Backbone and ligand atoms as CSV (ligand in chain L), in Angstrom:
chain,resi,resn,atom,element,x,y,z
A,1,UNK,N,N,227.526,173.879,272.013
A,1,UNK,CA,C,228.057,172.828,271.288
A,1,UNK,C,C,227.165,171.975,271.382
A,2,UNK,N,N,226.572,171.532,272.281
A,2,UNK,CA,C,225.695,170.234,272.173
A,2,UNK,C,C,224.713,170.589,271.006
A,3,UNK,N,N,224.357,172.006,270.970
A,3,UNK,CA,C,223.144,172.242,269.778
A,3,UNK,C,C,223.576,172.015,268.553
A,4,UNK,N,N,225.007,172.366,268.359
A,4,UNK,CA,C,225.766,172.369,267.140
A,4,UNK,C,C,225.544,170.784,266.432
A,5,UNK,N,N,225.993,169.844,267.581
A,5,UNK,CA,C,226.271,168.708,267.187
A,5,UNK,C,C,224.780,167.971,266.803
A,6,UNK,N,N,223.927,168.466,267.441
A,6,UNK,CA,C,222.275,167.908,267.242
A,6,UNK,C,C,221.980,168.431,265.781
A,7,UNK,N,N,222.460,169.650,265.647
A,7,UNK,CA,C,222.057,170.402,264.320
A,7,UNK,C,C,222.810,169.516,263.343
A,8,UNK,N,N,224.159,169.381,263.391
A,8,UNK,CA,C,224.718,168.563,262.426
A,8,UNK,C,C,224.332,167.255,262.287
A,9,UNK,N,N,223.661,166.498,263.294
A,9,UNK,CA,C,223.200,165.120,263.045
A,9,UNK,C,C,222.042,165.283,262.355
A,10,UNK,N,N,221.089,166.336,262.505
A,10,UNK,CA,C,219.989,166.525,261.972
A,10,UNK,C,C,220.083,166.725,260.281
A,11,UNK,N,N,220.918,167.583,260.008
A,11,UNK,CA,C,221.301,167.593,258.800
A,11,UNK,C,C,221.866,166.555,258.034
A,12,UNK,N,N,222.781,165.359,258.595
A,12,UNK,CA,C,223.238,164.465,258.191
A,12,UNK,C,C,221.859,163.526,257.728
A,13,UNK,N,N,221.010,163.510,258.940
A,13,UNK,CA,C,219.789,162.540,258.719
A,13,UNK,C,C,218.943,162.963,257.480
A,14,UNK,N,N,218.609,164.602,257.312
A,14,UNK,CA,C,217.870,164.829,256.200
A,14,UNK,C,C,218.580,164.523,254.986
A,15,UNK,N,N,219.860,164.870,254.804
A,15,UNK,CA,C,220.743,164.460,253.772
A,15,UNK,C,C,220.456,163.145,253.239
A,16,UNK,N,N,220.504,162.157,254.468
A,16,UNK,CA,C,220.317,160.575,254.049
A,16,UNK,C,C,218.873,160.391,253.301
A,17,UNK,N,N,217.964,161.095,253.928
A,17,UNK,CA,C,216.537,160.968,253.508
A,17,UNK,C,C,216.560,161.282,252.209
A,18,UNK,N,N,216.862,162.512,251.779
A,18,UNK,CA,C,216.913,162.961,250.419
A,18,UNK,C,C,217.508,162.125,249.595
A,19,UNK,N,N,218.670,161.575,249.760
A,19,UNK,CA,C,219.442,160.560,248.988
A,19,UNK,C,C,218.672,159.331,248.601
A,20,UNK,N,N,217.972,158.870,249.732
A,20,UNK,CA,C,217.007,157.625,249.703
A,20,UNK,C,C,215.822,158.152,248.598
A,21,UNK,N,N,215.345,159.252,248.944
A,21,UNK,CA,C,214.162,159.635,248.074
A,21,UNK,C,C,214.625,159.602,246.610
A,22,UNK,N,N,215.741,160.049,246.366
A,22,UNK,CA,C,216.352,160.223,244.952
A,22,UNK,C,C,216.537,158.866,244.423
A,23,UNK,N,N,217.095,158.076,245.229
A,23,UNK,CA,C,217.173,156.473,244.912
A,23,UNK,C,C,215.892,155.784,244.533
A,24,UNK,N,N,215.029,156.179,245.231
A,24,UNK,CA,C,213.704,155.412,245.098
A,24,UNK,C,C,213.038,156.081,243.819
A,25,UNK,N,N,213.171,157.293,243.571
A,25,UNK,CA,C,212.676,157.799,242.261
A,25,UNK,C,C,213.256,157.322,241.099
A,26,UNK,N,N,214.488,157.180,241.290
A,26,UNK,CA,C,215.210,156.732,240.008
A,26,UNK,C,C,214.894,155.358,239.597
A,27,UNK,N,N,214.515,154.343,240.801
A,27,UNK,CA,C,214.089,153.100,240.475
A,27,UNK,C,C,212.990,152.731,239.853
A,28,UNK,N,N,211.814,153.603,240.251
A,28,UNK,CA,C,210.417,153.508,239.630
A,28,UNK,C,C,210.400,154.049,238.566
A,29,UNK,N,N,210.023,153.247,237.381
A,29,UNK,CA,C,210.127,154.004,235.875
A,29,UNK,C,C,209.048,154.692,235.771
A,30,UNK,N,N,209.064,155.812,235.204
A,30,UNK,CA,C,208.134,157.035,234.848
A,30,UNK,C,C,207.070,156.150,234.022
A,31,UNK,N,N,205.827,156.878,234.099
A,31,UNK,CA,C,204.759,156.296,233.394
A,31,UNK,C,C,205.169,155.900,231.927
A,32,UNK,N,N,205.747,156.864,231.310
A,32,UNK,CA,C,206.075,156.829,229.789
A,32,UNK,C,C,206.885,155.494,229.692
A,33,UNK,N,N,207.565,154.857,230.752
A,33,UNK,CA,C,208.218,153.663,230.280
A,33,UNK,C,C,207.463,152.623,230.527
A,34,UNK,N,N,206.212,152.480,231.007
A,34,UNK,CA,C,205.663,151.505,231.031
A,34,UNK,C,C,204.944,150.963,229.722
A,35,UNK,N,N,205.586,149.734,229.235
A,35,UNK,CA,C,205.229,149.182,227.939
A,35,UNK,C,C,203.756,148.775,227.759
A,36,UNK,N,N,203.182,149.073,226.537
A,36,UNK,CA,C,202.027,148.801,226.262
A,36,UNK,C,C,201.716,147.258,226.322
A,37,UNK,N,N,200.330,146.775,226.741
A,37,UNK,CA,C,200.296,145.240,226.866
A,37,UNK,C,C,200.378,144.555,225.531
A,38,UNK,N,N,200.313,143.359,225.604
A,38,UNK,CA,C,200.222,142.690,224.435
A,38,UNK,C,C,198.755,142.397,223.998
A,39,UNK,N,N,198.413,141.095,223.439
A,39,UNK,CA,C,197.045,140.672,223.275
A,39,UNK,C,C,196.567,140.116,224.563
A,40,UNK,N,N,196.072,140.695,225.546
A,40,UNK,CA,C,195.824,139.869,226.932
A,40,UNK,C,C,194.927,141.012,227.553
A,41,UNK,N,N,193.668,140.518,227.847
A,41,UNK,CA,C,192.680,141.418,228.140
A,41,UNK,C,C,192.901,141.823,229.665
A,42,UNK,N,N,193.369,140.934,230.470
A,42,UNK,CA,C,193.530,141.336,231.929
A,42,UNK,C,C,194.698,142.319,232.086
A,43,UNK,N,N,195.634,142.426,231.091
A,43,UNK,CA,C,196.759,143.198,231.303
A,43,UNK,C,C,196.482,144.562,230.528
A,44,UNK,N,N,195.538,144.480,229.484
A,44,UNK,CA,C,194.986,145.521,229.028
A,44,UNK,C,C,194.105,146.312,230.078
A,45,UNK,N,N,193.557,145.817,230.787
A,45,UNK,CA,C,192.618,146.407,231.887
A,45,UNK,C,C,193.528,146.937,232.888
A,46,UNK,N,N,194.346,146.616,233.280
A,46,UNK,CA,C,195.452,146.775,234.355
A,46,UNK,C,C,196.148,148.122,233.676
A,47,UNK,N,N,196.629,147.922,232.453
A,47,UNK,CA,C,197.144,149.144,231.760
A,47,UNK,C,C,196.163,150.458,231.536
A,48,UNK,N,N,194.826,150.275,231.408
A,48,UNK,CA,C,194.101,151.460,231.243
A,48,UNK,C,C,193.465,151.859,232.593
A,49,UNK,N,N,193.629,151.005,233.424
A,49,UNK,CA,C,192.942,151.459,234.783
A,49,UNK,C,C,193.961,151.921,235.958
A,50,UNK,N,N,195.082,151.165,235.799
A,50,UNK,CA,C,196.270,151.707,236.758
A,50,UNK,C,C,197.597,152.223,236.168
A,51,UNK,N,N,198.065,151.689,235.196
A,51,UNK,CA,C,199.186,152.307,234.693
A,51,UNK,C,C,198.992,153.651,234.206
A,52,UNK,N,N,197.834,153.655,233.191
A,52,UNK,CA,C,197.657,154.781,232.442
A,52,UNK,C,C,195.923,154.986,232.490
A,53,UNK,N,N,195.632,155.462,233.815
A,53,UNK,CA,C,194.158,155.263,233.990
A,53,UNK,C,C,193.337,156.279,232.757
A,54,UNK,N,N,192.519,155.530,232.225
A,54,UNK,CA,C,191.942,156.283,231.141
A,54,UNK,C,C,191.181,157.463,231.296
A,55,UNK,N,N,190.721,157.381,232.658
A,55,UNK,CA,C,190.014,158.472,233.423
A,55,UNK,C,C,190.405,159.972,233.201
A,56,UNK,N,N,191.930,159.802,232.996
A,56,UNK,CA,C,192.671,161.036,232.886
A,56,UNK,C,C,193.014,161.226,231.380
A,57,UNK,N,N,192.397,160.448,230.388
A,57,UNK,CA,C,192.502,160.719,229.201
A,57,UNK,C,C,191.481,161.744,228.381
A,58,UNK,N,N,191.907,162.208,227.020
A,58,UNK,CA,C,190.955,163.016,226.601
A,58,UNK,C,C,189.489,162.170,226.025
A,59,UNK,N,N,188.582,162.863,225.970
A,59,UNK,CA,C,187.145,162.339,225.311
A,59,UNK,C,C,187.413,162.412,224.036
A,60,UNK,N,N,186.629,161.598,223.415
A,60,UNK,CA,C,186.601,161.559,221.818
A,60,UNK,C,C,186.435,162.837,221.531
A,61,UNK,N,N,187.323,163.249,220.548
A,61,UNK,CA,C,186.804,164.894,220.095
A,61,UNK,C,C,185.385,165.035,219.806
A,62,UNK,N,N,185.014,166.057,220.239
A,62,UNK,CA,C,183.586,166.519,219.970
A,62,UNK,C,C,182.570,165.574,220.893
A,63,UNK,N,N,182.714,164.726,221.482
A,63,UNK,CA,C,181.789,164.111,222.215
A,63,UNK,C,C,181.965,164.319,223.854
A,64,UNK,N,N,181.093,164.712,224.380
A,64,UNK,CA,C,181.024,165.085,225.753
A,64,UNK,C,C,180.794,163.562,226.741
A,65,UNK,N,N,180.686,163.938,227.918
A,65,UNK,CA,C,180.204,162.834,228.881
A,65,UNK,C,C,178.993,162.272,228.839
A,66,UNK,N,N,178.461,160.784,228.922
A,66,UNK,CA,C,177.330,160.609,228.900
A,66,UNK,C,C,176.220,161.010,227.916
A,67,UNK,N,N,177.006,160.958,226.492
A,67,UNK,CA,C,176.040,161.197,225.405
A,67,UNK,C,C,175.423,159.902,224.977
A,68,UNK,N,N,174.263,159.979,224.282
A,68,UNK,CA,C,173.284,158.991,224.054
A,68,UNK,C,C,174.151,157.801,223.293
A,69,UNK,N,N,173.690,156.699,223.631
A,69,UNK,CA,C,174.383,155.648,222.697
A,69,UNK,C,C,173.003,154.731,222.042
A,70,UNK,N,N,173.537,153.797,221.444
A,70,UNK,CA,C,172.497,152.813,220.781
A,70,UNK,C,C,172.616,151.531,221.141
A,71,UNK,N,N,171.909,150.465,220.819
A,71,UNK,CA,C,172.241,149.168,221.146
A,71,UNK,C,C,173.313,148.620,220.439
A,72,UNK,N,N,174.216,147.781,220.904
A,72,UNK,CA,C,174.115,147.236,222.299
A,72,UNK,C,C,174.738,147.654,223.445
A,73,UNK,N,N,175.381,148.981,223.201
A,73,UNK,CA,C,176.228,149.356,224.170
A,73,UNK,C,C,175.534,150.125,225.360
A,74,UNK,N,N,174.651,150.702,225.298
A,74,UNK,CA,C,174.004,151.194,226.651
A,74,UNK,C,C,173.344,152.488,226.146
A,75,UNK,N,N,172.453,153.049,226.973
A,75,UNK,CA,C,171.819,154.408,226.835
A,75,UNK,C,C,172.806,155.618,226.916
A,76,UNK,N,N,173.749,155.292,227.759
A,76,UNK,CA,C,174.757,156.636,227.668
A,76,UNK,C,C,176.025,156.143,227.690
A,77,UNK,N,N,176.871,156.717,227.072
A,77,UNK,CA,C,178.137,156.512,226.901
A,77,UNK,C,C,179.246,157.685,227.032
A,78,UNK,N,N,180.382,157.406,227.440
A,78,UNK,CA,C,181.549,158.332,227.629
A,78,UNK,C,C,182.682,157.454,227.042
A,79,UNK,N,N,183.246,158.084,226.113
A,79,UNK,CA,C,184.413,157.388,225.228
A,79,UNK,C,C,185.801,158.324,225.269
A,80,UNK,N,N,186.671,157.507,225.847
A,80,UNK,CA,C,187.886,158.077,225.916
A,80,UNK,C,C,188.975,157.372,224.978
A,81,UNK,N,N,189.835,158.379,224.554
A,81,UNK,CA,C,191.020,158.028,223.669
A,81,UNK,C,C,192.260,158.220,224.307
A,82,UNK,N,N,193.426,157.205,224.132
A,82,UNK,CA,C,194.640,157.675,224.362
A,82,UNK,C,C,195.325,158.457,223.505
A,83,UNK,N,N,196.590,159.180,223.771
A,83,UNK,CA,C,197.205,160.033,222.941
A,83,UNK,C,C,197.343,159.576,221.408
A,84,UNK,N,N,197.623,158.135,221.232
A,84,UNK,CA,C,197.946,157.813,220.080
A,84,UNK,C,C,196.657,157.887,219.162
A,85,UNK,N,N,195.489,157.290,219.851
A,85,UNK,CA,C,194.313,157.542,219.060
A,85,UNK,C,C,193.948,158.771,218.905
A,86,UNK,N,N,194.024,159.795,219.679
A,86,UNK,CA,C,193.577,161.045,219.561
A,86,UNK,C,C,194.383,161.749,218.411
A,87,UNK,N,N,195.557,161.449,218.299
A,87,UNK,CA,C,196.341,162.071,217.168
A,87,UNK,C,C,195.798,161.492,215.812
A,88,UNK,N,N,195.521,160.135,215.913
A,88,UNK,CA,C,195.216,159.519,214.765
A,88,UNK,C,C,193.775,160.019,214.274
A,89,UNK,N,N,192.994,160.352,215.242
A,89,UNK,CA,C,191.598,160.822,214.852
A,89,UNK,C,C,191.822,162.359,214.447
A,90,UNK,N,N,192.542,162.971,214.869
A,90,UNK,CA,C,192.705,164.240,214.340
A,90,UNK,C,C,193.364,164.408,212.864
A,91,UNK,N,N,194.195,163.456,212.650
A,91,UNK,CA,C,194.877,163.482,211.341
A,91,UNK,C,C,194.188,162.774,210.230
A,92,UNK,N,N,193.276,162.118,210.695
A,92,UNK,CA,C,192.263,161.197,209.511
A,92,UNK,C,C,192.917,160.533,208.725
A,93,UNK,N,N,194.143,159.740,208.985
A,93,UNK,CA,C,194.778,158.972,208.159
A,93,UNK,C,C,194.776,157.362,208.688
A,94,UNK,N,N,193.751,157.200,209.290
A,94,UNK,CA,C,193.750,155.655,210.023
A,94,UNK,C,C,194.402,155.712,211.453
A,95,UNK,N,N,194.046,154.577,212.163
A,95,UNK,CA,C,194.387,154.514,213.692
A,95,UNK,C,C,195.716,153.872,213.506
A,96,UNK,N,N,196.618,154.567,214.310
A,96,UNK,CA,C,198.333,154.207,214.331
A,96,UNK,C,C,197.993,152.886,215.359
A,97,UNK,N,N,198.970,152.252,215.299
A,97,UNK,CA,C,199.628,150.918,216.120
A,97,UNK,C,C,199.615,151.605,217.721
A,98,UNK,N,N,198.736,150.973,218.838
A,98,UNK,CA,C,198.833,151.607,219.939
A,98,UNK,C,C,197.598,152.390,220.262
A,99,UNK,N,N,196.884,152.844,219.429
A,99,UNK,CA,C,195.701,153.280,219.485
A,99,UNK,C,C,194.777,152.657,220.720
A,100,UNK,N,N,194.121,153.295,221.500
A,100,UNK,CA,C,193.379,152.661,222.509
A,100,UNK,C,C,191.922,153.490,222.758
A,101,UNK,N,N,191.003,152.870,222.499
A,101,UNK,CA,C,189.562,153.657,222.786
A,101,UNK,C,C,188.913,152.833,223.896
A,102,UNK,N,N,188.645,153.499,225.035
A,102,UNK,CA,C,187.895,152.892,226.170
A,102,UNK,C,C,186.398,153.650,226.155
A,103,UNK,N,N,185.343,152.761,226.117
A,103,UNK,CA,C,183.989,153.477,226.185
A,103,UNK,C,C,183.405,152.794,227.459
A,104,UNK,N,N,182.761,153.803,228.181
A,104,UNK,CA,C,182.057,153.472,229.300
A,104,UNK,C,C,180.512,153.504,229.030
A,105,UNK,N,N,179.968,152.461,229.105
A,105,UNK,CA,C,178.558,152.038,228.921
A,105,UNK,C,C,177.745,152.048,230.001
A,106,UNK,N,N,176.880,152.886,230.003
A,106,UNK,CA,C,175.967,153.170,231.143
A,106,UNK,C,C,174.769,152.871,230.903
A,107,UNK,N,N,173.903,152.673,231.896
A,107,UNK,CA,C,172.343,152.463,231.736
A,107,UNK,C,C,171.493,153.610,231.832
A,108,UNK,N,N,170.334,153.770,231.565
A,108,UNK,CA,C,169.487,154.946,231.567
A,108,UNK,C,C,169.575,155.732,232.786
A,109,UNK,N,N,169.669,155.076,233.679
A,109,UNK,CA,C,169.594,155.734,235.213
A,109,UNK,C,C,171.187,155.702,235.853
A,110,UNK,N,N,172.174,155.904,234.740
A,110,UNK,CA,C,173.598,156.308,234.928
A,110,UNK,C,C,174.232,155.433,235.822
A,111,UNK,N,N,174.038,154.211,235.528
A,111,UNK,CA,C,174.860,153.209,236.375
A,111,UNK,C,C,175.829,152.355,235.169
A,112,UNK,N,N,177.040,152.559,235.705
A,112,UNK,CA,C,178.170,151.838,234.849
A,112,UNK,C,C,178.050,150.458,234.857
A,113,UNK,N,N,177.615,149.932,233.415
A,113,UNK,CA,C,177.420,148.493,233.204
A,113,UNK,C,C,178.572,147.662,232.705
A,114,UNK,N,N,179.291,148.426,231.747
A,114,UNK,CA,C,180.171,147.770,231.124
A,114,UNK,C,C,181.407,148.587,230.503
A,115,UNK,N,N,182.639,148.211,230.182
A,115,UNK,CA,C,183.444,148.959,229.364
A,115,UNK,C,C,184.024,147.998,228.407
A,116,UNK,N,N,183.824,148.812,227.192
A,116,UNK,CA,C,184.229,148.057,226.237
A,116,UNK,C,C,185.141,148.829,225.249
A,117,UNK,N,N,186.484,148.080,224.934
A,117,UNK,CA,C,187.952,148.719,224.383
A,117,UNK,C,C,187.910,148.140,223.315
A,118,UNK,N,N,188.714,149.047,222.221
A,118,UNK,CA,C,189.053,148.618,220.994
A,118,UNK,C,C,190.825,149.001,221.189
A,119,UNK,N,N,191.690,148.094,221.060
A,119,UNK,CA,C,193.119,148.138,221.010
A,119,UNK,C,C,193.715,147.799,219.946
A,120,UNK,N,N,194.583,148.784,219.094
A,120,UNK,CA,C,195.071,148.649,217.930
A,120,UNK,C,C,196.542,147.980,218.023
A,121,UNK,N,N,196.588,146.663,217.801
A,121,UNK,CA,C,197.767,145.847,217.728
A,121,UNK,C,C,198.342,145.412,216.473
A,122,UNK,N,N,199.381,146.120,215.937
A,122,UNK,CA,C,199.719,145.894,214.759
A,122,UNK,C,C,200.187,144.271,214.365
A,123,UNK,N,N,199.546,143.709,213.410
A,123,UNK,CA,C,199.888,142.466,213.063
A,123,UNK,C,C,199.004,141.340,213.900
A,124,UNK,N,N,197.947,141.896,214.790
A,124,UNK,CA,C,197.228,140.944,215.663
A,124,UNK,C,C,196.134,140.309,214.738
A,125,UNK,N,N,195.412,141.235,213.935
A,125,UNK,CA,C,194.275,140.476,213.153
A,125,UNK,C,C,193.979,141.466,211.893
A,126,UNK,N,N,195.057,141.169,210.888
A,126,UNK,CA,C,194.888,142.058,209.572
A,126,UNK,C,C,193.703,141.870,208.935
A,127,UNK,N,N,192.982,140.982,209.211
A,127,UNK,CA,C,191.552,140.618,208.337
A,127,UNK,C,C,190.886,141.547,208.993
A,128,UNK,N,N,190.556,141.955,210.056
A,128,UNK,CA,C,189.923,143.072,210.649
A,128,UNK,C,C,190.395,144.156,211.304
A,129,UNK,N,N,191.216,144.890,210.689
A,129,UNK,CA,C,192.061,146.194,210.953
A,129,UNK,C,C,192.893,145.831,212.381
A,130,UNK,N,N,193.181,144.864,212.528
A,130,UNK,CA,C,194.246,144.661,213.668
A,130,UNK,C,C,193.679,145.116,214.955
A,131,UNK,N,N,192.315,144.928,215.385
A,131,UNK,CA,C,191.924,145.466,216.702
A,131,UNK,C,C,192.028,144.176,217.455
A,132,UNK,N,N,192.045,144.641,218.800
A,132,UNK,CA,C,192.019,143.234,219.733
A,132,UNK,C,C,190.634,144.193,220.591
A,133,UNK,N,N,189.786,143.269,220.822
A,133,UNK,CA,C,188.344,143.545,221.375
A,133,UNK,C,C,188.285,143.153,222.761
A,134,UNK,N,N,187.856,143.980,223.577
A,134,UNK,CA,C,187.533,143.673,224.942
A,134,UNK,C,C,186.472,144.208,225.587
A,135,UNK,N,N,185.654,143.358,226.537
A,135,UNK,CA,C,184.672,143.873,227.253
A,135,UNK,C,C,184.605,143.411,228.630
A,136,UNK,N,N,184.472,144.435,229.488
A,136,UNK,CA,C,184.585,144.004,231.114
A,136,UNK,C,C,183.351,144.423,231.681
A,137,UNK,N,N,183.018,143.965,232.796
A,137,UNK,CA,C,181.801,144.224,233.729
A,137,UNK,C,C,182.400,145.406,234.437
A,138,UNK,N,N,181.417,145.895,235.191
A,138,UNK,CA,C,181.704,147.246,236.087
A,138,UNK,C,C,183.049,146.927,236.986
A,139,UNK,N,N,183.220,145.618,237.223
A,139,UNK,CA,C,184.371,145.352,238.275
A,139,UNK,C,C,185.934,145.117,237.627
A,140,UNK,N,N,185.661,144.912,236.368
A,140,UNK,CA,C,186.858,144.526,235.777
A,140,UNK,C,C,187.042,143.177,235.081
A,141,UNK,N,N,185.825,142.380,235.497
A,141,UNK,CA,C,185.882,140.991,234.904
A,141,UNK,C,C,185.978,140.837,233.337
A,142,UNK,N,N,186.802,139.929,232.734
A,142,UNK,CA,C,186.810,140.124,231.206
A,142,UNK,C,C,185.489,139.503,230.775
A,143,UNK,N,N,184.700,139.955,229.946
A,143,UNK,CA,C,183.380,139.357,229.514
A,143,UNK,C,C,183.967,138.797,228.086
A,144,UNK,N,N,184.408,139.664,227.323
A,144,UNK,CA,C,184.649,139.012,225.852
A,144,UNK,C,C,186.295,139.732,225.541
A,145,UNK,N,N,186.936,139.023,224.748
A,145,UNK,CA,C,188.104,139.547,224.332
A,145,UNK,C,C,188.925,138.683,223.116
A,146,UNK,N,N,189.751,139.414,222.606
A,146,UNK,CA,C,190.397,139.156,221.523
A,146,UNK,C,C,189.882,139.366,219.969
A,147,UNK,N,N,189.822,138.554,219.148
A,147,UNK,CA,C,189.228,138.673,217.970
A,147,UNK,C,C,187.580,138.458,217.983
A,148,UNK,N,N,187.086,139.175,218.540
A,148,UNK,CA,C,185.574,138.849,219.153
A,148,UNK,C,C,184.737,138.949,217.891
A,149,UNK,N,N,184.050,137.911,217.490
A,149,UNK,CA,C,183.296,137.879,216.350
A,149,UNK,C,C,181.933,138.789,216.480
A,150,UNK,N,N,181.444,138.655,217.810
A,150,UNK,CA,C,180.293,139.270,217.936
A,150,UNK,C,C,180.391,140.943,217.658
A,151,UNK,N,N,181.718,141.274,218.006
A,151,UNK,CA,C,181.918,142.806,218.263
A,151,UNK,C,C,182.343,142.961,216.536
A,152,UNK,N,N,183.047,142.238,216.001
A,152,UNK,CA,C,183.794,142.597,214.552
A,152,UNK,C,C,182.419,142.407,213.721
A,153,UNK,N,N,181.439,141.550,213.736
A,153,UNK,CA,C,180.474,141.442,212.988
A,153,UNK,C,C,179.508,142.593,212.765
A,154,UNK,N,N,179.195,143.218,213.992
A,154,UNK,CA,C,178.521,144.572,213.837
A,154,UNK,C,C,179.421,145.725,213.397
A,155,UNK,N,N,180.601,145.744,214.058
A,155,UNK,CA,C,181.423,147.008,213.865
A,155,UNK,C,C,182.021,146.807,212.232
A,156,UNK,N,N,181.845,145.715,211.475
A,156,UNK,CA,C,182.173,145.754,210.011
A,156,UNK,C,C,181.320,146.458,209.075
A,157,UNK,N,N,180.230,147.063,209.738
A,157,UNK,CA,C,179.673,147.837,208.847
A,157,UNK,C,C,180.400,149.108,208.532
A,158,UNK,N,N,181.290,149.411,209.443
A,158,UNK,CA,C,182.142,150.533,209.341
A,158,UNK,C,C,183.643,150.131,208.970
A,159,UNK,N,N,183.581,149.053,208.006
A,159,UNK,CA,C,184.848,148.463,207.713
A,159,UNK,C,C,185.760,149.689,206.968
A,160,UNK,N,N,185.254,150.480,206.464
A,160,UNK,CA,C,185.926,151.572,205.627
A,160,UNK,C,C,186.387,152.557,206.361
A,161,UNK,N,N,185.973,152.524,207.660
A,161,UNK,CA,C,186.312,153.574,208.510
A,161,UNK,C,C,186.975,152.778,209.792
A,162,UNK,N,N,187.907,151.946,209.507
A,162,UNK,CA,C,188.560,150.957,210.555
A,162,UNK,C,C,187.740,150.475,211.566
A,163,UNK,N,N,186.450,150.086,211.061
A,163,UNK,CA,C,185.461,149.581,212.093
A,163,UNK,C,C,184.998,150.382,213.070
A,164,UNK,N,N,185.022,151.720,212.981
A,164,UNK,CA,C,184.869,152.510,214.073
A,164,UNK,C,C,183.430,153.556,213.442
A,165,UNK,N,N,182.646,153.626,214.768
A,165,UNK,CA,C,181.286,153.951,214.367
A,165,UNK,C,C,181.404,155.625,214.870
A,166,UNK,N,N,182.102,156.017,215.973
A,166,UNK,CA,C,181.868,157.291,216.523
A,166,UNK,C,C,182.043,158.579,215.763
A,167,UNK,N,N,183.312,158.476,215.013
A,167,UNK,CA,C,183.591,159.547,214.030
A,167,UNK,C,C,184.338,159.107,213.012
A,168,UNK,N,N,184.493,159.874,212.087
A,168,UNK,CA,C,185.345,159.507,210.711
A,168,UNK,C,C,186.844,159.676,211.292
A,169,UNK,N,N,187.750,158.454,210.944
A,169,UNK,CA,C,188.962,158.430,211.208
A,169,UNK,C,C,190.022,158.327,210.091
A,170,UNK,N,N,189.311,158.395,208.808
A,170,UNK,CA,C,189.784,158.375,207.448
A,170,UNK,C,C,189.112,159.358,206.519
A,171,UNK,N,N,190.043,160.123,205.959
A,171,UNK,CA,C,189.313,161.205,204.771
A,171,UNK,C,C,188.868,160.467,203.545
L,1,LIG,C1,C,175.042,145.510,217.285
L,1,LIG,C2,C,176.312,146.280,216.846
L,1,LIG,C3,C,177.274,146.294,217.802
L,1,LIG,C4,C,178.223,145.444,218.393
L,1,LIG,C5,C,177.876,143.783,218.507
L,1,LIG,C6,C,179.275,145.918,219.162
L,1,LIG,N1,N,179.156,147.143,219.054
L,1,LIG,FE1,FE,180.727,148.616,219.638
L,1,LIG,N2,N,179.470,150.048,218.747
L,1,LIG,C7,C,178.404,150.082,218.029
L,1,LIG,C8,C,177.744,151.339,217.762
L,1,LIG,C9,C,176.607,151.579,216.751
L,1,LIG,C10,C,178.962,152.316,218.232
L,1,LIG,C11,C,178.643,153.823,218.128
L,1,LIG,C12,C,178.314,154.228,219.729
L,1,LIG,C13,C,176.962,153.965,219.822
L,1,LIG,O1,O,176.112,154.671,219.177
L,1,LIG,O2,O,176.269,153.093,220.644
L,1,LIG,C14,C,179.982,151.493,218.769
L,1,LIG,C15,C,181.099,151.925,219.517
L,1,LIG,C16,C,182.018,151.219,220.071
L,1,LIG,C17,C,183.501,151.763,220.535
L,1,LIG,C18,C,183.828,153.304,220.428
L,1,LIG,C19,C,184.547,153.441,219.131
L,1,LIG,C20,C,183.535,153.099,217.745
L,1,LIG,O3,O,183.904,151.989,217.130
L,1,LIG,O4,O,182.833,154.093,217.513
L,1,LIG,C21,C,184.107,150.761,221.111
L,1,LIG,C22,C,185.301,150.733,221.731
L,1,LIG,C23,C,183.240,149.469,220.878
L,1,LIG,N3,N,181.971,150.000,220.104
L,1,LIG,C24,C,183.672,148.237,221.290
L,1,LIG,C25,C,182.822,146.965,221.175
L,1,LIG,C26,C,183.271,145.701,221.534
L,1,LIG,C27,C,184.499,145.604,222.442
L,1,LIG,C28,C,182.127,144.925,221.196
L,1,LIG,C29,C,182.328,143.458,221.538
L,1,LIG,C30,C,182.144,142.993,222.808
L,1,LIG,C31,C,181.263,145.850,220.403
L,1,LIG,N4,N,181.587,146.965,220.232
L,1,LIG,C32,C,180.135,145.147,219.956
L,1,LIG,C33,C,177.696,148.865,217.431
L,1,LIG,C34,C,178.265,147.781,218.016
């Protein structure tokens, strides 16, 4: 009899735990519900490193890890794209709102030097294809952000390709 009571108590306890686990699961929003950040470099960094870690994204189609880069970005580059950017790159009809490109910039001895990011924010900067630009050091400190002239002045060589060098995004 005693054992039966113990057993019942254990069962009630377990059911309680299950209920709690379910409640917690329901209150934590799933990844897909985390909204994209606005024009804010700190929030953008948080988004691409914590909420939707870019390290789990796809690489730029056809590019491997640590491919050879040019000035000013670094000797070796690894470029990641979020799903929106990936879809746009494949369709070649321009980059859709919400596209994010994150590029790791490495020195020749494979040390991460900086992250450079292009984030498409509809209406943010129509004069330059609506990109929000950001550069971070290897610890995530914001070095450049926004309608960054330095970035735009060079990338505008590719104005007809939405300011993108790495591959054709428009037919
Ligand atoms: C002097 C020219 C120049 C400047 C300045 C420059 N870039 Fe780039 N960027 C390039 C080139 C060239 C590539 C292609 C990769 C390579 O060969 O290094 C590139 C690639 C990129 C990419 C990958 C997508 C693409 O366009 O191909 C991102 C993201 C990027 N740059 C962000 C930035 C940001 C952010 C800044 C400003 C902080 C910046 N760039 C400044 C020349 C430049």
